Structures are given as C-alpha cells and as structure tokens.
N, C-alpha and C positions, 0 to 999 in steps of 0.2 A: 452921140454917145461914144466915148473912147473905148477901144478894145485892146486889152493886153493879149498879144498873139505870141505864142511860145511853141517852138518845135524842137524835138530832140529824140535821139535814139534811146532805147531802153533795153534791158536784158530780158525782161518778161513782163507782160501786161498785168498779171495778177499781183505781183509784188509792187509794181508801180501804182496801180489803182488803190491798193491798201494805203500807201504813203500819201497819195493825193487826197483820199478821203479823210485822213487824219487832220488835214489842214482846212477842212470845210468851214469851221468856225473862224479861222484866221481870214479866209476870203470874205466871209460875211461881215466880220468886224471891220475889214478894210474898205467896205463899201461895194463889194461885188454885187451886181444886180442879176446877171445870168452867166452861165458858163457852158461851154461845149467842149467835149473831148472827141476827137476824130482820129482815125487811123487810116493810113493808106491801104487800099485793097491788096496791094502787092508786097506789103512790108509790115508784118505783125509786131515787129520790134521798133516801131517808130510811132510817136504820138504828136498830135497837134492840139493845143489847148487854146481856147479863146475865152477870156473873162471880160465881161462888159462892166464898166463903172460909170457913175454919173458924171465924174469930173476927170480930167487929165491928171490932176494932182493926186487923186486917189490911185490911179493906175501906176503913176510914177513911184509913189510910196510903196505900193505892193510889190512892184518889180524890185525895188531896193530890199524889201523884206525877203523875197525869194533868193536874191543873190547872196545876202548875208547870213540868213538863218536856215535856208533849206538846201540850196544847191552847194553851198560851201561845207555842209555838214553831212558826211556820208550816211550817218544813221537816219537822217531826215530825208534822204533821197537814195534809198538802197538800190533802185533799179536804173538809176541814171547812168548813161554812157556818154562820156564827152561833155562838152559845154553846150548848154541850151542856147538857141538863137531866140532872142526876144525883141519885140518892138511894139510900140504903142501906135495903133491905127485909129484913124477917124474916117467917118464916111464922107466920101467926096460927092459933091453934087455934080451931075453931068447932064 
C-alpha cells in the first residue's frame, strides 16, 4: 500500500489542523484509506503526515492536487512555513 509521506514546518498546530480538516473530503475522494498526523516531541511547529492509498497513481494524483491547490494557495495553507517535503513510499520486504 503506497503512502504519501509529507513533512513541513508550521506556524501553529491549531491553524494547521483546521486547514488539514477542511480537506478531509478531498483526501477521501482521492482514495485515501488511512491517515496519520505526527509531531516531533521536541518541535511543536513541525508536522509529519502519512496518507495511505490503494494505488501509487492515487497517491501521485493527490500529491499533485496538494502542490497545485493547497500549498500554492496561501488561504488553503495558512500555517504552512516553507516548502513541504513529500515523497511516496512503499513497504519494502526484508
């Protein structure tokens, strides 16, 4: 199952989570199966988001949506600081 892994700095978590929650339907409509939001224990102004998809194509398409419609529009990402780091991961068999 591919995972869209995103990391970025934020100005404050409350503002960021409000914006994140506004895109819950967009994530579901894009095929998101599960999502996790994590924060470093030593940095409250940083988030790590993981969104699982059934297919790599869905993850790639949603990443494109984020780049074009969320991260590029200040009103859609009010707490974002800098440029998010994002990559699509797959589970490796070891």
